[in-house]
N, C-alpha and C positions, 0 to 999 in steps of 0.2 A: 503493499500500500504506500503511495507516495504522501509525503508530508505536505507538499505544496498542492492543495486542491482549489477548486474555485471558491470553496466557502472556509477556507482554513483559518480565517480571522473573525468569521461570522459564529458567535457562541451560542445563539439561540434562535428560535424561529422568527422572532421580531426582526433580528438583524438580517436574516436571510430574506424576509418578505420585502423590507425596505431597501435592500442593496438590489433585489432583483427588480423591483418597481421603479426605482429612481435612479440609480447608478451604474447598473450593469453595462449599459449601452453607451454610457458617457466616456469621453475620452480622459486620460489621466493627466493632470496638471500637477507639474513639479515646481512648486514655488520657491523651493530652496535653490535658488540660481541668484546670479550676480548682474541680471538685467535689471535695469531701470523699470519700475512699474509702470511708467507711462508708455515704454516700449511693448510691453505685454497689453496694457490696455488698448493701445492703437494698433496692435497687431501688426507690429513693424515688419515689413519684409526684410531679410537679411541676404546679403551678397552671396555668403558661404558659411560654412560649419565655423570657420576661424571667427567671424563676428560675433556668432552665437555664444560660443562655448569658451573662447580665450580672451577676446578683446576685452580690455578694460577689467579683467579679473585677477587682481593683484593676489589672490590666494593661489591661484594655478601658476602664476609667475614664480612666487617664491617658491614653489614645489619645483619647477622647472630648474630655477637657479640652484636649489639644493643638490639636485641630480645631475649638475655640471653642463646644462644646456647653456649654450653661448647667448649673451644678450641679444645679438643679432637677431637670433630666431624667437626672442621673447618680444622685445620692444623695438627692435632694430627695424633697418631698411629692407628685410627680406619679404618675400610676398606672402600673403595671407597662407597660401598653399604651402609654402616652405614652414612657415610658422607653425602649421596645424600638425 
């Protein structure tokens, strides 16, 4: 039996009913990101994955520096594709 089932966090019938009726077909929103709220609210289109995931995220930059990534690939003149 698999641990991760569609209802593994739903601990009672009320939770299952509410999930199935209201949430099951909704998209997953991960609000733990470093995008400005305004960009999310306005559904800003991004040019590429770098803009969404790395641009302006100083936590990821710090991690990259700690792992020895050259600054040129973090905030330097490299292309977004190279930085990603």
